[in-house]
C-alpha positions as a Markdown table, in Angstrom:
| # | Residue | x | y | z |
|---|---|---|---|---|
| 1 | Met | 44.8 | 8.1 | 61.6 |
| 2 | Thr | 46.9 | 10.6 | 59.6 |
| 3 | Asp | 45.4 | 14.2 | 58.7 |
| 4 | Val | 47.1 | 17.2 | 56.9 |
| 5 | Ala | 46.7 | 19.5 | 59.5 |
| 6 | Ala | 47.5 | 22.8 | 57.5 |
| 7 | Asn | 44.4 | 21.7 | 55.5 |
| 8 | Pro | 41.7 | 24.1 | 56.7 |
| 9 | Ser | 38.8 | 21.9 | 54.9 |
| 10 | Gly | 39.1 | 19.1 | 57.1 |
| 11 | Leu | 39.6 | 16.7 | 54.1 |
| 12 | Ala | 41.6 | 13.7 | 55.7 |
| 13 | Ile | 44.5 | 12.8 | 53.9 |
| 14 | Ser | 45.4 | 9.1 | 54.1 |
| 15 | Arg | 48.9 | 7.8 | 53.4 |
| 16 | Thr | 49.0 | 4.1 | 54.4 |
| 17 | Ile | 46.9 | 0.6 | 53.6 |
| 18 | Ala | 46.2 | 0.2 | 57.0 |
| 19 | Asp | 45.0 | 3.7 | 57.8 |
| 20 | Ile | 42.5 | 3.7 | 54.8 |
| 21 | Arg | 41.3 | 0.1 | 55.5 |
| 22 | Glu | 40.8 | 1.3 | 59.1 |
| 23 | Arg | 38.6 | 4.1 | 57.7 |
| 24 | Val | 36.7 | 2.2 | 55.7 |
| 25 | Ala | 35.9 | -0.6 | 58.1 |
| 26 | Gly | 34.8 | 2.6 | 60.3 |
| 27 | Trp | 32.0 | 3.6 | 57.7 |
| 28 | Arg | 31.2 | -0.3 | 57.1 |
| 29 | Ser | 30.1 | -0.8 | 60.8 |
| 30 | Asp | 27.9 | 2.8 | 60.1 |
| 31 | Gly | 26.4 | 0.9 | 57.3 |
| 32 | Ala | 27.6 | 3.7 | 54.9 |
| 33 | Ser | 28.2 | 3.1 | 51.2 |
| 34 | Val | 31.5 | 3.9 | 49.6 |
| 35 | Gly | 32.3 | 5.3 | 46.5 |
| 36 | Leu | 36.2 | 5.5 | 44.8 |
| 37 | Val | 37.6 | 7.6 | 42.3 |
| 38 | Met | 41.1 | 6.6 | 41.0 |
| 39 | Thr | 43.2 | 9.2 | 39.6 |
| 40 | Met | 47.0 | 9.7 | 39.5 |
| 41 | Gly | 47.0 | 13.0 | 40.1 |
| 42 | Ala | 47.1 | 16.5 | 38.5 |
| 43 | Leu | 43.5 | 16.6 | 39.0 |
| 44 | His | 41.1 | 18.5 | 36.5 |
| 45 | Glu | 37.5 | 19.2 | 35.8 |
| 46 | Gly | 37.2 | 15.7 | 34.1 |
| 47 | His | 38.2 | 14.3 | 37.4 |
| 48 | Leu | 36.3 | 16.5 | 39.8 |
| 49 | Ser | 32.9 | 15.3 | 37.6 |
| 50 | Leu | 33.6 | 11.8 | 38.6 |
| 51 | Val | 34.1 | 12.5 | 42.5 |
| 52 | His | 31.3 | 14.9 | 42.3 |
| 53 | Arg | 29.2 | 12.1 | 41.0 |
| 54 | Ser | 30.4 | 9.8 | 43.8 |
| 55 | Val | 29.7 | 12.2 | 46.4 |
| 56 | Ala | 26.1 | 12.7 | 45.0 |
| 57 | Glu | 25.5 | 8.8 | 45.2 |
| 58 | Asn | 27.1 | 7.5 | 48.2 |
| 59 | Glu | 27.4 | 8.4 | 51.8 |
| 60 | Arg | 31.6 | 8.5 | 51.7 |
| 61 | Thr | 33.9 | 9.1 | 48.8 |
| 62 | Ile | 37.7 | 8.4 | 48.6 |
| 63 | Val | 39.6 | 9.9 | 45.8 |
| 64 | Thr | 43.6 | 8.5 | 45.1 |
| 65 | Val | 46.2 | 10.1 | 43.9 |
| 66 | Phe | 48.8 | 8.0 | 43.0 |
| 67 | Ala | 51.4 | 7.9 | 39.7 |
| 68 | Asn | 51.5 | 4.2 | 38.8 |
| 69 | Pro | 55.3 | 3.1 | 38.6 |
| 70 | Leu | 53.8 | 0.0 | 37.2 |
| 71 | Gln | 52.2 | 2.2 | 34.3 |
| 72 | Leu | 54.8 | 5.0 | 33.8 |
| 73 | Val | 57.8 | 3.6 | 32.9 |
| 74 | Gly | 61.1 | 5.7 | 33.1 |
| 75 | Asp | 60.9 | 9.1 | 31.6 |
| 76 | Asp | 56.8 | 9.0 | 31.9 |
| 77 | Phe | 57.3 | 8.5 | 35.8 |
| 78 | Val | 59.6 | 11.2 | 36.1 |
| 79 | His | 57.8 | 13.8 | 34.2 |
| 80 | Tyr | 54.2 | 12.8 | 35.1 |
| 81 | Pro | 52.6 | 16.1 | 36.2 |
| 82 | Arg | 52.4 | 16.3 | 40.2 |
| 83 | Arg | 50.4 | 18.9 | 42.1 |
| 84 | Glu | 49.6 | 17.5 | 45.1 |
| 85 | Asp | 48.7 | 20.9 | 47.2 |
| 86 | Ala | 46.4 | 21.7 | 44.2 |
| 87 | Asp | 45.0 | 18.6 | 44.1 |
| 88 | Ile | 44.2 | 18.6 | 47.9 |
| 89 | Ala | 42.5 | 21.8 | 47.3 |
| 90 | Leu | 40.3 | 20.4 | 44.5 |
| 91 | Val | 39.2 | 17.5 | 46.3 |
| 92 | Ala | 38.5 | 19.9 | 49.6 |
| 93 | Glu | 35.8 | 21.4 | 47.6 |
| 94 | Thr | 33.9 | 18.5 | 46.1 |
| 95 | Gly | 32.5 | 17.0 | 49.7 |
| 96 | Ala | 34.7 | 14.2 | 49.4 |
| 97 | Asp | 36.0 | 12.5 | 52.6 |
| 98 | Val | 39.5 | 11.3 | 52.4 |
| 99 | Leu | 42.4 | 11.9 | 49.7 |
| 100 | Trp | 44.4 | 8.6 | 49.7 |
| 101 | Ala | 48.0 | 9.4 | 48.4 |
| 102 | Pro | 50.3 | 6.9 | 49.4 |
| 103 | Pro | 54.2 | 6.7 | 48.8 |
| 104 | Val | 55.2 | 4.6 | 45.9 |
| 105 | Glu | 57.1 | 2.5 | 48.5 |
| 106 | Glu | 53.7 | 1.8 | 50.3 |
| 107 | Met | 52.1 | 0.5 | 47.1 |
| 108 | Phe | 55.3 | -1.2 | 45.6 |
| 109 | Pro | 58.0 | -1.8 | 48.1 |
| 110 | Gly | 61.5 | -1.9 | 46.2 |
| 111 | Tyr | 59.9 | 0.2 | 43.3 |
| 112 | Glu | 63.0 | 1.3 | 41.8 |
| 113 | Lys | 63.1 | -2.3 | 40.5 |
| 114 | Leu | 60.0 | -2.3 | 38.9 |
| 115 | Pro | 58.3 | -3.6 | 36.8 |
| 116 | Asp | 60.6 | -6.7 | 36.5 |
| 117 | Asp | 60.7 | -7.6 | 40.4 |
| 118 | Phe | 57.0 | -7.3 | 41.0 |
| 119 | Leu | 56.2 | -11.1 | 40.4 |
| 120 | Thr | 52.3 | -10.6 | 40.7 |
| 121 | Val | 50.9 | -9.2 | 37.7 |
| 122 | Val | 47.1 | -9.2 | 36.3 |
| 123 | Arg | 46.5 | -9.4 | 32.5 |
| 124 | Val | 43.3 | -9.3 | 31.0 |
| 125 | Arg | 43.6 | -10.9 | 27.3 |
| 126 | Arg | 42.2 | -9.5 | 24.1 |
| 127 | Leu | 41.1 | -6.2 | 25.4 |
| 128 | Thr | 44.7 | -5.3 | 25.7 |
| 129 | Asp | 46.2 | -6.9 | 22.9 |
| 130 | Arg | 45.6 | -3.6 | 20.3 |
| 131 | Leu | 45.7 | 0.2 | 20.8 |
| 132 | Cys | 47.6 | 1.5 | 23.6 |
| 133 | Ala | 48.9 | -1.9 | 24.6 |
| 134 | Arg | 50.1 | -2.1 | 20.9 |
| 135 | Val | 52.1 | 0.7 | 21.2 |
| 136 | His | 53.5 | -0.1 | 24.8 |
| 137 | Pro | 53.7 | -3.5 | 25.4 |
| 138 | Gly | 52.5 | -4.1 | 29.2 |
| 139 | Leu | 51.2 | -1.0 | 29.7 |
| 140 | Tyr | 47.8 | -2.5 | 31.0 |
| 141 | Glu | 49.5 | -5.5 | 33.0 |
| 142 | Gly | 50.5 | -2.4 | 35.2 |
| 143 | Ile | 47.2 | -0.3 | 35.3 |
| 144 | Ala | 45.2 | -3.8 | 36.0 |
| 145 | Thr | 47.7 | -4.7 | 38.4 |
| 146 | Glu | 47.4 | -1.5 | 40.3 |
| 147 | Ile | 43.8 | -1.0 | 39.8 |
| 148 | Leu | 43.1 | -4.5 | 41.2 |
| 149 | Lys | 45.6 | -3.9 | 44.4 |
| 150 | Thr | 43.3 | -0.8 | 45.0 |
| 151 | Leu | 39.9 | -2.2 | 44.8 |
| 152 | Met | 40.9 | -5.3 | 47.1 |
| 153 | Ile | 42.4 | -2.8 | 49.6 |
| 154 | Met | 39.5 | -0.6 | 49.8 |
| 155 | Leu | 36.7 | -2.9 | 48.6 |
| 156 | Pro | 34.4 | 0.2 | 47.8 |
| 157 | Asp | 30.7 | -0.5 | 46.6 |
| 158 | Val | 31.2 | 1.6 | 43.3 |
| 159 | Thr | 33.9 | 2.9 | 41.1 |
| 160 | Tyr | 34.0 | 6.0 | 38.7 |
| 161 | Trp | 35.5 | 6.0 | 35.7 |
| 162 | Gly | 35.9 | 8.4 | 32.8 |
| 163 | Gln | 35.2 | 7.1 | 29.3 |
| 164 | Lys | 38.1 | 9.3 | 27.6 |
| 165 | Asp | 40.1 | 6.3 | 28.3 |
| 166 | Phe | 37.7 | 3.8 | 26.7 |
| 167 | Gln | 40.3 | 0.9 | 26.8 |
| 168 | Gln | 40.9 | 1.4 | 30.4 |
| 169 | Val | 37.4 | 1.4 | 31.6 |
| 170 | Gln | 36.4 | -1.9 | 29.4 |
| 171 | Val | 39.8 | -3.5 | 31.0 |
| 172 | Val | 38.4 | -2.4 | 34.5 |
| 173 | Arg | 35.2 | -3.9 | 33.9 |
| 174 | Arg | 36.4 | -7.0 | 32.7 |
| 175 | Leu | 38.4 | -7.2 | 35.3 |
| 176 | Val | 36.0 | -6.9 | 38.0 |
| 177 | Ala | 33.5 | -9.6 | 36.2 |
| 178 | Asp | 35.9 | -12.3 | 35.8 |
| 179 | Leu | 37.6 | -12.0 | 39.1 |
| 180 | Ser | 34.1 | -11.7 | 41.0 |
| 181 | Val | 35.2 | -8.3 | 42.4 |
| 182 | Pro | 32.3 | -7.1 | 44.5 |
| 183 | Val | 32.3 | -3.3 | 43.0 |
| 184 | His | 30.0 | -1.9 | 40.6 |
| 185 | Val | 31.8 | 0.3 | 37.7 |
| 186 | Val | 30.4 | 3.2 | 36.7 |
| 187 | Glu | 31.5 | 4.9 | 33.7 |
| 188 | Val | 31.2 | 8.5 | 33.1 |
| 189 | Pro | 30.8 | 10.5 | 29.6 |
| 190 | Thr | 34.0 | 11.9 | 28.7 |
| 191 | Leu | 34.0 | 15.9 | 29.9 |
| 192 | Arg | 35.0 | 18.3 | 27.3 |
| 193 | Met | 35.9 | 21.9 | 26.7 |
| 194 | Pro | 33.8 | 24.1 | 24.5 |
| 195 | Asp | 36.2 | 23.3 | 21.5 |
| 196 | Gly | 35.8 | 19.5 | 22.1 |
| 197 | Leu | 39.2 | 18.8 | 24.0 |
| 198 | Pro | 38.9 | 16.5 | 26.8 |
| 199 | Tyr | 40.2 | 17.2 | 30.1 |
| 200 | Ala | 43.3 | 15.5 | 30.6 |
| 201 | Ser | 46.1 | 15.5 | 32.7 |
| 202 | Arg | 48.5 | 15.4 | 29.9 |
| 203 | Asn | 46.8 | 18.6 | 29.0 |
| 204 | Phe | 49.7 | 20.3 | 31.2 |
| 205 | His | 52.4 | 19.2 | 28.6 |
| 206 | Leu | 50.3 | 21.4 | 25.8 |
| 207 | Thr | 52.1 | 24.7 | 24.9 |
| 208 | Pro | 49.9 | 27.5 | 23.5 |
| 209 | Glu | 50.5 | 26.2 | 20.0 |
| 210 | Thr | 49.7 | 23.0 | 20.5 |
| 211 | Arg | 47.1 | 23.6 | 22.2 |
| 212 | Ala | 45.4 | 25.2 | 19.4 |
| 213 | Ile | 45.6 | 21.9 | 17.2 |
| 214 | Ala | 44.7 | 19.3 | 19.8 |
| 215 | Pro | 41.0 | 19.7 | 19.6 |
| 216 | Glu | 41.4 | 18.1 | 15.6 |
| 217 | Leu | 41.7 | 14.7 | 17.2 |
| 218 | Tyr | 38.1 | 14.8 | 18.6 |
| 219 | Arg | 37.0 | 16.6 | 15.1 |
| 220 | Thr | 38.5 | 13.8 | 12.9 |
| 221 | Leu | 37.4 | 10.7 | 15.1 |
| 222 | Ser | 34.0 | 12.6 | 15.3 |
| 223 | Glu | 33.8 | 12.6 | 11.5 |
| 224 | Ala | 35.1 | 9.4 | 11.0 |
| 225 | Ala | 32.5 | 8.1 | 13.2 |
| 226 | Gln | 29.7 | 9.7 | 11.5 |
| 227 | Thr | 31.0 | 8.3 | 8.2 |
| 228 | Leu | 31.0 | 4.9 | 9.4 |
| 229 | Ser | 27.1 | 5.5 | 11.0 |
| 230 | Asp | 26.5 | 3.9 | 7.2 |
| 231 | Pro | 27.2 | 0.1 | 7.8 |
| 232 | Glu | 27.7 | -0.6 | 4.4 |
| 233 | Gln | 30.7 | 1.6 | 4.6 |
| 234 | Pro | 34.3 | -0.1 | 5.0 |
| 235 | Thr | 36.3 | 1.1 | 7.7 |
| 236 | Gly | 39.7 | 0.9 | 6.2 |
| 237 | Pro | 39.6 | 3.9 | 3.9 |
| 238 | Val | 37.7 | 6.0 | 7.2 |
| 239 | Ile | 41.1 | 5.3 | 9.1 |
| 240 | Glu | 43.1 | 6.1 | 6.5 |
| 241 | Arg | 41.6 | 9.4 | 5.7 |
| 242 | Ala | 41.4 | 10.2 | 9.6 |
| 243 | Gln | 45.4 | 8.9 | 10.0 |
| 244 | Arg | 46.3 | 11.6 | 7.2 |
| 245 | Arg | 44.2 | 14.3 | 8.6 |
| 246 | Leu | 45.8 | 14.2 | 12.0 |
| 247 | Val | 49.3 | 13.9 | 10.6 |
| 248 | Glu | 48.4 | 17.2 | 8.3 |
| 249 | Val | 47.2 | 19.6 | 10.9 |
| 250 | Gly | 50.5 | 18.7 | 13.4 |
| 251 | Phe | 50.3 | 15.2 | 15.1 |
| 252 | Asp | 53.4 | 13.5 | 15.0 |
| 253 | Pro | 53.5 | 10.6 | 15.5 |
| 254 | Val | 50.2 | 9.3 | 15.3 |
| 255 | Asp | 50.3 | 6.2 | 17.2 |
| 256 | Tyr | 47.1 | 4.8 | 15.9 |
| 257 | Val | 43.2 | 5.3 | 14.8 |
| 258 | Glu | 41.3 | 2.1 | 14.9 |
| 259 | Val | 37.6 | 1.3 | 14.8 |
| 260 | Cys | 36.6 | -1.4 | 17.7 |
| 261 | Asp | 33.6 | -3.2 | 18.9 |
| 262 | Glu | 33.0 | -1.8 | 22.5 |
| 263 | Glu | 32.6 | -5.4 | 24.1 |
| 264 | Glu | 36.2 | -6.5 | 23.4 |
| 265 | Leu | 37.8 | -3.7 | 21.3 |
| 266 | Gln | 38.7 | -6.2 | 18.0 |
| 267 | Pro | 38.9 | -4.3 | 15.0 |
| 268 | Leu | 36.0 | -4.1 | 12.4 |
| 269 | Glu | 36.0 | -4.3 | 8.8 |
| 270 | His | 32.2 | -3.0 | 8.9 |
| 271 | Val | 30.4 | -1.7 | 11.9 |
| 272 | Asp | 28.0 | -4.2 | 12.5 |
| 273 | Arg | 27.7 | -3.5 | 16.6 |
| 274 | Pro | 28.3 | -1.2 | 18.9 |
| 275 | Ala | 31.6 | 0.6 | 18.1 |
| 276 | Arg | 34.0 | 3.5 | 19.2 |
| 277 | Val | 36.7 | 5.0 | 16.7 |
| 278 | Ile | 39.7 | 5.3 | 19.2 |
| 279 | Gly | 42.8 | 7.3 | 18.2 |
| 280 | Ala | 46.3 | 7.9 | 19.9 |
| 281 | Ala | 48.8 | 11.1 | 18.6 |
| 282 | Phe | 51.6 | 13.2 | 19.8 |
| 283 | Leu | 51.8 | 16.8 | 19.9 |
| 284 | Gly | 55.2 | 17.5 | 21.4 |
| 285 | Arg | 55.6 | 15.9 | 24.6 |
| 286 | Ala | 51.6 | 15.5 | 25.0 |
| 287 | Arg | 50.3 | 12.1 | 24.1 |
| 288 | Met | 46.4 | 12.8 | 23.4 |
| 289 | Val | 43.7 | 9.9 | 23.4 |
| 290 | Asp | 40.2 | 10.1 | 22.6 |
| 291 | Asn | 37.3 | 8.1 | 21.1 |
| 292 | Val | 34.1 | 8.4 | 19.9 |
| 293 | Pro | 31.2 | 6.2 | 19.4 |
| 294 | Val | 29.6 | 5.5 | 16.1 |
| 295 | Pro | 26.1 | 6.1 | 16.0 |
| 296 | Ser | 23.8 | 3.2 | 15.4 |
| 297 | Pro | 21.9 | 3.2 | 12.2 |
| 298 | Pro | 18.6 | 4.0 | 12.2 |
| 299 | Gly | 17.0 | 0.5 | 12.3 |
| 300 | Gly | 19.4 | -0.6 | 14.6 |
| 301 | Tyr | 21.8 | -3.8 | 13.8 |
| 302 | Ser | 20.4 | -7.2 | 12.3 |
| 303 | Val | 20.3 | -10.1 | 14.4 |
| 304 | Ser | 23.1 | -12.0 | 12.7 |
| 305 | Ala | 25.7 | -9.1 | 13.1 |
| 306 | Ala | 25.0 | -8.9 | 16.8 |
């Protein structure tokens, strides 16, 4: 098994599929439960909150650091922040057992020709017809394919996901349910800084000027969600107002602001079931994504609406 000798914490670093499978098989033979936290690296407090949850609830925990070339195409793949030494140091402090950081060639041989030459892809329909997938066609096929491959390599008992990328969480849930993958998916609430900005790897791209503006996305979505807690309020004017507000404070471009049901992420004209206000917009090179639940009405939703 491959470890990083210079790592004083003793955290194991795994680079190959064969190695991580051998480790998991050993844990299984001892009857240990296995938790998995998947990341693309550039770890932050949000990621670490997931790792701490897994360590608390499982005998063994794996953390992945893998920039997915099926998800990060072209300049996104080149410019995605990579800080493996810092990531190793952070994971070592959590009590996790293994950091899995395979080279791209290990997961996707011939990756230079991706995505066209990787013939097998996974598509979760309806959930990936809108939002970020509409702006970036094929995005969630790349995400779902890499997630399923990783889950099948390791077959953990539990995998932990933050709610900041709500579309991704719902894709993972449906993928696991529809394909009978024997893994329990746990959603963890978004961890935020005191001013409301969610922890995110792309925050590394923020300048001091754009960092001051960034929390306005959360504030704008929160105001929209509060307004829509009135089930009589149509969503259209609220969405338009939120989009204008984001442009006014400095987001450019605004990819979208939408109000969707939580189950299948379909647009709503009125909020008559559990829903989220979801938005994505750019600040310079940083693409900010966030979401806020719409508060339920005091009497709940009507039976006919549900």
